[in-house]
MARFIBA-499027 format. One record per residue (C-alpha): y, x, z. Coordinates in nm, 2 decimals, padded with zeros to 4 digits. Each point is the difference from the previous one (the first is absolute). Example, Ala and Ser with C-alpha at 12.3 -4.5 7.8 and 13.67 -1.06 7.14 Angstrom:
BEGIN
R      c2      c1      c3
R  -00.45   01.23   00.78
R   00.34   00.14  -00.07
//
This chain:
BEGIN
R      c2      c1      c3
R   05.46   00.85   03.46
R   00.39   00.04  -00.07
R  -00.02  -00.09  -00.42
R  -00.23  -00.27   00.08
R   00.25  -00.16   00.22
R   00.24   00.01  -00.30
R  -00.25  -00.22  -00.17
R   00.01  -00.31   00.25
R   00.18  -00.32  -00.18
R   00.22  -00.25   00.17
R  -00.26  -00.23   00.00
R  -00.24   00.25   00.14
R   00.24   00.02   00.27
R   00.05  -00.34   00.07
R  -00.40  -00.07  -00.01
R  -00.08   00.34   00.20
R   00.27  -00.09   00.28
R  -00.13  -00.39  -00.01
R  -00.39   00.09  -00.04
R   00.02   00.27   00.24
R   00.20  -00.15   00.26
R  -00.33  -00.06   00.19
R  -00.02   00.30   00.06
R   00.23  -00.05   00.30
R  -00.24  -00.21   00.15
R  -00.26   00.25  -00.01
R   00.22   00.24   00.22
R   00.06  -00.30   00.24
R  -00.41  -00.01   00.00
R  -00.05   00.37   00.10
R   00.25  -00.04   00.27
R  -00.12  -00.32   00.17
R  -00.36   00.08  -00.04
R  -00.02   00.32   00.16
R  -00.26  -00.10   00.26
R  -00.23  -00.12  -00.26
R  -00.23  -00.32   00.15
R  -00.37   00.09   00.06
R  -00.17  -00.30   00.03
R  -00.26  -00.08  -00.28
R   00.25  -00.26  -00.14
R   00.15   00.24  -00.18
R  -00.30   00.19  -00.13
R  -00.17  -00.18  -00.27
R  -00.29   00.09  -00.29
R   00.05   00.07  -00.36
R  -00.28   00.08  -00.21
R   00.14   00.37  -00.01
R   00.07   00.06   00.33
R   00.18  -00.19   00.32
R   00.34  -00.01   00.02
R   00.26   00.00   00.32
R   00.31  -00.24   00.01
R   00.25  -00.09   00.22
R   00.17  -00.33   00.14
R   00.32  -00.10  -00.08
R   00.17  -00.26   00.16
R  -00.26  -00.32  -00.05
R  -00.19   00.20  -00.28
R  -00.27   00.25  -00.06
R   00.10   00.29  -00.26
R  -00.19   00.23  -00.19
R   00.21   00.23  -00.26
R  -00.09   00.22  -00.27
R  -00.37  -00.11  -00.01
R  -00.20   00.19  -00.32
R  -00.08  -00.24  -00.24
R  -00.07   00.24  -00.30
R  -00.08   00.42  -00.06
R   00.21   00.26  -00.13
R   00.21  -00.09  -00.29
R   00.13   00.36  -00.06
R  -00.10   00.30  -00.22
R  -00.31  -00.04  -00.19
R   00.01  -00.41   00.13
R   00.40  -00.03  -00.10
R  -00.08  -00.29  -00.28
R  -00.34  -00.13   00.08
R  -00.07  -00.32   00.15
R  -00.02   00.05   00.42
R  -00.33   00.08   00.17
R  -00.10  -00.12   00.35
R   00.14   00.24   00.27
R  -00.18   00.27   00.15
R  -00.15  -00.15   00.34
R   00.14   00.14   00.31
R  -00.16   00.07   00.37
R   00.13  -00.14   00.31
R   00.32  -00.26  -00.01
R   00.25   00.07  -00.23
R   00.34  -00.02   00.12
R   00.22  -00.26  -00.15
R   00.27  -00.05   00.21
R   00.23   00.21  -00.29
R   00.12  -00.09  -00.33
R  -00.26   00.13  -00.26
R   00.16   00.24  -00.28
R   00.17  -00.20  -00.25
R  -00.04   00.04  -00.37
R   00.19   00.29  -00.17
R   00.37  -00.13  -00.11
R   00.34   00.06  -00.04
R   00.25  -00.05   00.32
R   00.33  -00.02   00.10
R  -00.09   00.35   00.19
R  -00.19   00.11  -00.34
R  -00.42   00.02  -00.02
R  -00.17  -00.14   00.21
R  -00.38  -00.11   00.10
R  -00.31   00.12  -00.13
R  -00.24  -00.04  -00.25
R  -00.26  -00.09   00.18
R   00.13  -00.34   00.18
R  -00.23  -00.23  -00.03
R   00.02  -00.21   00.32
R   00.11  -00.32   00.15
R   00.11  -00.16   00.32
R  -00.16  -00.27   00.18
R   00.15  -00.27   00.26
R  -00.16  -00.29   00.16
R   00.08  -00.21   00.32
R  -00.08   00.15   00.31
R  -00.29  -00.27   00.11
R  -00.39  -00.02  -00.07
R   00.06  -00.25  -00.30
R  -00.24   00.01  -00.30
R  -00.04  -00.06  -00.35
R   00.39   00.06  -00.08
R   00.15  -00.10  -00.33
R   00.13   00.38  -00.14
R   00.33   00.08  -00.17
R  -00.02   00.28  -00.23
R   00.38   00.14  -00.05
R   00.06   00.25  -00.34
R   00.37   00.13   00.09
R   00.23   00.02  -00.27
R   00.23   00.29  -00.15
R  -00.08  -00.04  -00.37
R  -00.34   00.16   00.08
R   00.22   00.33  -00.01
R   00.10  -00.02   00.42
R  -00.08  -00.19   00.27
R  -00.23   00.03   00.30
R  -00.26  -00.26   00.19
R   00.28   00.02   00.27
R   00.22  -00.23  -00.21
R  -00.10  -00.27   00.24
R  -00.13   00.03   00.32
R  -00.26  -00.27   00.10
R   00.06  -00.06   00.36
R   00.22  -00.31   00.00
R  -00.23  -00.18  -00.20
R  -00.32   00.06   00.12
R   00.17  -00.05   00.37
R   00.07  -00.32  -00.11
R  -00.30  -00.11  -00.18
R  -00.39   00.09   00.00
R   00.02   00.19  -00.34
R  -00.06   00.35  -00.08
R   00.27   00.19  -00.22
R  -00.12   00.31  -00.21
R   00.25   00.24  -00.19
R  -00.06   00.24  -00.26
R   00.10   00.31  -00.08
R  -00.09   00.12  -00.36
R   00.08   00.24  -00.29
R   00.36  -00.04  -00.13
R   00.18   00.13  -00.34
R  -00.19   00.20  -00.26
R  -00.30   00.06   00.26
R  -00.08  -00.35   00.01
R   00.08  -00.05  -00.34
R  -00.08   00.21  -00.32
R  -00.11  -00.14  -00.32
R   00.00   00.33  -00.18
R  -00.29   00.09  -00.24
R  -00.12   00.31   00.12
R  -00.08  -00.17   00.36
R  -00.24  -00.23  -00.19
R  -00.31   00.15   00.07
R  -00.11  -00.21   00.31
R  -00.16  -00.34   00.08
R   00.13  -00.27  -00.19
R   00.24  -00.10   00.31
R   00.12   00.36   00.04
R   00.12   00.00  -00.36
R   00.18  -00.28   00.02
R   00.30   00.25   00.19
R   00.02  -00.33   00.23
R  -00.08   00.23   00.34
R   00.22  -00.22   00.24
R  -00.20  -00.30  -00.12
R  -00.34   00.18   00.06
R   00.16   00.09   00.35
R   00.09  -00.32   00.11
R  -00.37  -00.14  -00.12
R  -00.15   00.27   00.22
R   00.21  -00.12   00.26
R  -00.11  -00.31  -00.05
R  -00.35   00.09   00.01
R   00.06   00.18   00.37
R   00.11  -00.32   00.11
R  -00.26  -00.21  -00.11
R  -00.25   00.27   00.13
R   00.15   00.07   00.34
R   00.25  -00.28   00.11
R  -00.22  -00.23   00.23
R  -00.03   00.30   00.20
R   00.41  -00.05   00.10
R  -00.08  -00.36  -00.01
R   00.09  -00.14  -00.34
R  -00.21  -00.22  -00.21
R  -00.12   00.20  -00.30
R  -00.01  -00.35  -00.23
R   00.35  -00.08   00.08
R   00.24   00.25  -00.10
R   00.30  -00.02  -00.18
R   00.21   00.27  -00.21
R   00.36   00.04   00.05
R   00.27   00.22  -00.16
R   00.38   00.01  -00.01
R   00.17   00.12  -00.33
R  -00.23   00.27  -00.17
R  -00.26  -00.13   00.24
R   00.05  -00.32  -00.11
R  -00.04   00.09  -00.36
R  -00.28   00.22   00.07
R  -00.18  -00.35   00.16
R   00.07  -00.20  -00.27
R  -00.16   00.27  -00.24
R  -00.32  -00.05   00.24
R   00.00  -00.36  -00.09
R  -00.09   00.10  -00.34
R  -00.21   00.34   00.06
R  -00.37  -00.06  -00.05
R  -00.01   00.31   00.31
R   00.14  -00.23   00.24
R  -00.23  -00.32  -00.05
R  -00.15  -00.13   00.33
R   00.20   00.31   00.21
R   00.26  -00.29   00.13
R   00.02  -00.39   00.07
R   00.38  -00.09  -00.03
R   00.31   00.20  -00.11
R   00.38   00.03   00.05
R   00.25   00.17  -00.23
R   00.32   00.05   00.19
R   00.29   00.08  -00.27
R  -00.28   00.11  -00.27
R  -00.04  -00.16  -00.31
R  -00.20   00.10  -00.30
R   00.05   00.36  -00.13
R  -00.26   00.21  -00.19
R   00.05   00.29  -00.25
R  -00.10   00.10  -00.34
R  -00.28   00.26   00.03
R   00.14   00.21  -00.33
R   00.32  -00.03   00.06
R  -00.01   00.11   00.36
R  -00.18   00.35  -00.14
R   00.29   00.04  -00.18
R   00.23  -00.03   00.29
R  -00.22   00.21   00.22
R  -00.04   00.28  -00.20
R   00.41   00.00  -00.07
R   00.04  -00.01   00.36
R  -00.26   00.30   00.05
R   00.11   00.21  -00.28
R   00.29   00.19   00.16
R  -00.23   00.16   00.26
R  -00.25   00.12  -00.25
R   00.31   00.19  -00.18
R   00.15   00.09   00.34
R  -00.38   00.14   00.03
R   00.04   00.20  -00.31
R  -00.30  -00.17  -00.21
R   00.21  -00.12  -00.26
R   00.34   00.07  -00.15
R   00.16  -00.35   00.01
R  -00.06  -00.35   00.12
R  -00.10  -00.13  -00.32
R  -00.29   00.25  -00.04
R  -00.10  -00.05   00.40
R  -00.02  -00.41  -00.07
R  -00.21   00.03  -00.25
R  -00.23   00.24   00.19
R   00.02  -00.23   00.30
R  -00.11  -00.32  -00.25
R  -00.32   00.20  -00.09
R  -00.34  -00.01   00.14
R   00.00   00.40   00.02
R  -00.19   00.11   00.30
R   00.28   00.18   00.08
R   00.23  -00.23   00.02
R  -00.21  -00.17   00.23
R  -00.04   00.37   00.25
R   00.37   00.00   00.00
R   00.08  -00.37   00.13
R  -00.29   00.07   00.31
R   00.16   00.34   00.05
R   00.36  -00.15   00.02
R   00.20   00.02   00.35
R  -00.04  -00.37   00.10
R   00.39   00.05   00.14
R   00.09   00.07  -00.38
R  -00.16  -00.34  -00.12
R   00.12  -00.24   00.23
R   00.36   00.07  -00.05
R  -00.05  -00.10  -00.35
R   00.11  -00.36  -00.17
R   00.21  -00.02   00.35
R   00.28  -00.17  -00.15
R  -00.23  -00.33  -00.08
R   00.23  -00.26   00.16
R  -00.26  -00.29  -00.07
R  -00.03   00.11  -00.37
R  -00.34   00.03  -00.13
R   00.10   00.20  -00.28
R   00.10   00.28   00.20
R  -00.32  -00.01   00.25
R  -00.25  -00.17  -00.15
R  -00.29  -00.11   00.20
R  -00.27  -00.28   00.00
R  -00.12   00.12  -00.33
R  -00.18  -00.30  -00.20
R  -00.33   00.29  -00.08
R  -00.23  -00.32  -00.10
R  -00.23   00.06   00.31
R   00.21   00.02   00.36
R   00.22  -00.25  -00.16
R  -00.07  -00.16  -00.33
R   00.23   00.09  -00.35
R   00.13  -00.34   00.01
R   00.11   00.05   00.35
R   00.16  -00.34   00.18
R  -00.08  -00.18  -00.38
R  -00.38  -00.04   00.13
R  -00.20  -00.26   00.08
R  -00.17   00.11   00.29
R   00.16   00.04   00.31
R  -00.16   00.01   00.36
R   00.10  -00.34   00.07
R   00.09   00.03   00.35
R   00.26  -00.18   00.28
R   00.33   00.13  -00.13
R   00.32   00.04   00.17
R   00.30   00.21  -00.22
R   00.37  -00.01   00.19
R   00.35   00.15  -00.13
R   00.36   00.03   00.17
R   00.26  -00.19  -00.13
R   00.23   00.34  -00.05
R  -00.30   00.24  -00.12
R   00.23   00.19  -00.22
R   00.28   00.04   00.27
R  -00.16   00.41   00.15
R  -00.10   00.09  -00.34
R   00.35  -00.07  -00.14
R   00.21   00.12   00.31
R  -00.19   00.34   00.00
R  -00.03   00.06  -00.40
R   00.22   00.28  -00.10
R   00.27  -00.23  -00.18
R   00.06  -00.16   00.35
R  -00.14   00.21   00.25
R   00.32   00.29  -00.05
R   00.22  -00.32   00.14
R  -00.18  -00.04   00.30
R   00.20   00.27   00.21
R   00.30  -00.16   00.14
R  -00.13  -00.33  -00.07
R   00.16  -00.02  -00.38
R  -00.31  -00.21  -00.14
R   00.14  -00.30   00.25
R   00.39   00.02   00.02
R   00.08   00.12  -00.38
R   00.02  -00.33  -00.19
R  -00.11   00.20  -00.31
R  -00.31   00.13   00.10
R  -00.05  -00.31   00.25
R  -00.04  -00.22  -00.26
R  -00.22   00.26  -00.24
R  -00.20   00.01   00.30
R  -00.03  -00.37   00.09
R  -00.12  -00.02  -00.41
R  -00.27   00.20   00.05
R  -00.12  -00.13   00.30
R   00.05  -00.34  -00.04
R  -00.20   00.06  -00.43
R  -00.24   00.25   00.14
R  -00.08  -00.21   00.32
R  -00.08  -00.34  -00.18
R  -00.22   00.19  -00.29
R  -00.19   00.21   00.26
R  -00.10  -00.28   00.24
R  -00.11  -00.18  -00.33
R  -00.24   00.29  -00.06
R  -00.14  -00.02   00.35
R  -00.09  -00.31   00.02
R   00.06  -00.31  -00.32
R  -00.08   00.27  -00.30
R  -00.34   00.11   00.21
R  -00.10  -00.39   00.08
R   00.08  -00.11  -00.38
R  -00.19   00.25  -00.18
R  -00.32   00.01   00.20
R   00.00  -00.40   00.06
R  -00.20  -00.07  -00.28
R  -00.28   00.24   00.11
R   00.00   00.02   00.37
R  -00.21  -00.21   00.22
R   00.13   00.01   00.35
R   00.32  -00.14   00.18
R   00.29   00.19  -00.07
R   00.31  -00.01   00.24
R   00.33   00.11  -00.05
R   00.28   00.11   00.26
R   00.37   00.06  -00.03
R   00.21   00.12   00.27
R   00.36  -00.04   00.01
R   00.06   00.17   00.32
R   00.29   00.24   00.03
R   00.26  -00.14  -00.20
R   00.20  -00.14   00.30
R   00.26   00.23   00.12
R   00.03  -00.26   00.31
R  -00.37   00.01   00.08
R  -00.13   00.39  -00.13
R   00.35   00.18   00.02
R   00.22   00.17  -00.23
R  -00.24   00.32  -00.06
R  -00.31  -00.21  -00.10
R   00.22  -00.28  -00.20
R   00.07   00.28  -00.21
R  -00.39  -00.01  -00.14
R  -00.14  -00.36   00.07
R  -00.34  -00.08  -00.05
R  -00.09   00.38  -00.09
R  -00.29   00.17  -00.17
R  -00.21   00.03   00.40
R   00.17  -00.29   00.14
R  -00.31  -00.09   00.13
R  -00.12   00.32   00.16
R   00.20  -00.05   00.37
R  -00.12  -00.41  -00.02
R  -00.37   00.20   00.02
R   00.07   00.28   00.18
R   00.27  -00.11   00.25
R   00.04   00.38   00.10
R   00.07   00.14  -00.34
R   00.28   00.24   00.04
R  -00.07   00.08  -00.40
R   00.35  -00.20  -00.11
R   00.20   00.00   00.35
R   00.27   00.23  -00.15
R   00.03  -00.25  -00.29
R   00.00  -00.31   00.18
R   00.19   00.07   00.32
R  -00.13  -00.28   00.25
R  -00.09  -00.26  -00.30
R  -00.32  -00.10   00.18
R   00.08   00.00   00.38
R   00.13  -00.41   00.00
R  -00.22  -00.23   00.12
R  -00.02  -00.19  -00.34
R  -00.18   00.33  -00.15
R  -00.21   00.08   00.28
R  -00.09  -00.42  -00.06
R  -00.05   00.10  -00.38
R  -00.22   00.26   00.11
R  -00.24  -00.19   00.16
R   00.02  -00.26  -00.25
R  -00.12   00.28  -00.27
R  -00.28   00.15   00.22
R  -00.12  -00.32   00.08
R  -00.03  -00.10  -00.37
R  -00.15   00.34  -00.05
R  -00.25  -00.03   00.22
R  -00.14  -00.35  -00.09
R   00.01   00.14  -00.35
R  -00.20   00.31   00.08
R  -00.27  -00.22   00.24
R  -00.02  -00.29  -00.25
R   00.13   00.06  -00.29
R   00.26  -00.27   00.03
R   00.32   00.10   00.17
R   00.02  -00.35   00.11
R   00.00  -00.07   00.42
R   00.05  -00.28   00.19
R   00.36   00.12   00.13
R   00.13   00.11  -00.35
R   00.21  -00.15  -00.26
R  -00.25  -00.11  -00.29
R  -00.06   00.29  -00.26
R  -00.10  -00.14  -00.36
R  -00.21   00.18  -00.23
R   00.19   00.13  -00.33
R  -00.07  -00.23  -00.21
R   00.10   00.04  -00.40
R   00.26  -00.27  -00.09
R   00.07  -00.08   00.36
R   00.35  -00.05   00.05
R  -00.03   00.14   00.39
R  -00.29   00.26  -00.02
R   00.20   00.34   00.24
R   00.02  -00.03   00.36
R   00.35   00.08   00.07
R   00.05   00.18   00.35
R   00.33   00.08   00.20
R   00.13  -00.03   00.36
R   00.33  -00.05   00.14
R   00.16   00.12   00.35
R  -00.26  -00.21   00.19
R  -00.28  -00.06  -00.20
R  -00.23   00.02  -00.33
R  -00.02  -00.21  -00.27
R  -00.30  -00.06  -00.28
R   00.01  -00.24  -00.24
R  -00.13  -00.05  -00.40
R   00.22   00.06  -00.26
R   00.04   00.13  -00.37
R   00.22   00.23  -00.16
R   00.32  -00.12  -00.18
R  -00.08   00.28  -00.23
R  -00.23   00.14  -00.26
R   00.00   00.31  -00.22
R   00.22  -00.20  -00.27
R   00.25  -00.09   00.23
R   00.05   00.31   00.15
R   00.05   00.20  -00.34
R   00.22  -00.33  -00.14
R   00.17   00.09   00.37
R   00.04   00.35  -00.07
R   00.16  -00.06  -00.35
R   00.26  -00.24   00.10
R   00.09   00.21   00.29
R   00.37   00.11   00.04
R   00.02   00.15   00.35
R  -00.02   00.36  -00.15
R   00.11   00.10  -00.35
R  -00.24  -00.01  -00.31
R   00.03   00.41  -00.05
R  -00.07  -00.04   00.43
R  -00.29  -00.21  -00.05
R  -00.17   00.16  -00.31
R   00.01   00.36   00.26
R  -00.14  -00.18   00.25
R  -00.28  -00.19  -00.19
R  -00.08   00.33  -00.18
R   00.06   00.25   00.32
R  -00.13  -00.16   00.28
R  -00.17  -00.35  -00.08
R  -00.21   00.16  -00.29
R  -00.36   00.08   00.00
R  -00.08  -00.15   00.35
R  -00.35  -00.15   00.05
R   00.21  -00.33  -00.03
R   00.25   00.06  -00.26
R  -00.26   00.00  -00.32
R   00.14  -00.36  -00.14
R   00.37   00.11   00.08
R  -00.08   00.35  -00.21
R  -00.12  -00.17  -00.31
R   00.32  -00.28  -00.02
R   00.22   00.35   00.05
R  -00.19   00.20  -00.24
R  -00.07   00.25   00.26
R  -00.37   00.02   00.08
R  -00.20   00.36  -00.02
R  -00.22   00.09  -00.22
R  -00.26  -00.01   00.30
R   00.08  -00.31   00.12
R  -00.04  -00.15  -00.35
R  -00.31  -00.23  -00.09
//
């Protein structure tokens, strides 16, 4: 195990701390539910057996409910099956097993982790709108406990379902030797197969929890948001959801052939270590073959050895490719397709989306201890450079770029939001102001009891204004999942995104006392950002080149930047 701890990258640690931070909630759950509620309201029927949850405040909760069967051993890279039926009422008062992954404490989780959490208000209402949530973590880390739905369903008559799914090279693997199953399995997109299965489960069972199977909104944060965007072009998701929300997602897809090269290169050292080939070149060539021995070797590998691979991705597709354009689960042409599942769509971004990634990048993380990153003028200027321009490019990627790309072929309403809350030190305090409206800024607004970012934002969400912003944010969300339109009688008007419209984004913020929401537009586009970078004199030219080539390069959002400065990787080229 020690060996694999050393493979965990800075971004793996960052994402693990953030996405696994919700695990503290499960500890709290166990302590506050030692006397389990025996009333029938917490026992519900599913197609596979009964589940017994518990009451928490004004909510009913069921944790770790299986939606799929085993995905270990011979089922490792296969489409998920139905869970095995069980007798009696299954205990659903504790968090289910999470997917095998790296964490700050080493390798955690299990290869059998297809389960979900369900939250609903503690009342008798039925036909409630359903919000399915897909956690973030680069599709390499994270858990369903990234959010708790308690605070949302306490204030709104809705159901929240949060999903665990396969991660890392267990969730995605395009190697040729594995392509001897169904067309879905041969895609290598096992994470998407899991998410599809979870939506099937929701369709089949959610009425027993008071939900409306014909009013399902699929949503996701970061990697989960990118997965949601992929669902919009995937034939296997047709008819499985009615609305979609991408929280800091955007459009990403990986070339299948190039991805095979990356995976073979990543696994090759294990082949040499196990004595099957003399060197990594031979090992890579072998892994790229369709040899039955390759398949047998991959299935025999300990999962702990696999999930530590490619953990230094740092939101770079060239390091950990996923969402392959296999031609069946995802189209070869990717998001250039004309065939979208046109459902009402909400896309959201923070204003400073790159602040966390830049701050914890190895280039800057060495200056965190002692606060040098904020107090040393030269270092602070460099961080401000990547934070400013990285944030602008990332926020464009999350909403504007996607809306513009899909506009011609998308036949449903699109709503775009940008959260500005977080940059005003007088409102949020010094700690949060260092990050601004960071990647994940919405989480404590949706889950008001979330502690995932507590160590980073201090008391940033404690003001009356922040609490009011949470109410406004949740109300927009509720109206959208209920009606496909976020507008309500007590909410500022949120107009649809329209190509060519000057004011096509809703900007939300808060002062110390109250929230604000108004339509507006970005004052920059990609060309203006690239021009500003070129003309920027806050850092030296040598420093600028180093920051662009070592910190900002190869990210989801940086293709045009890398093209301009001739640093585009072979993987990212058309």
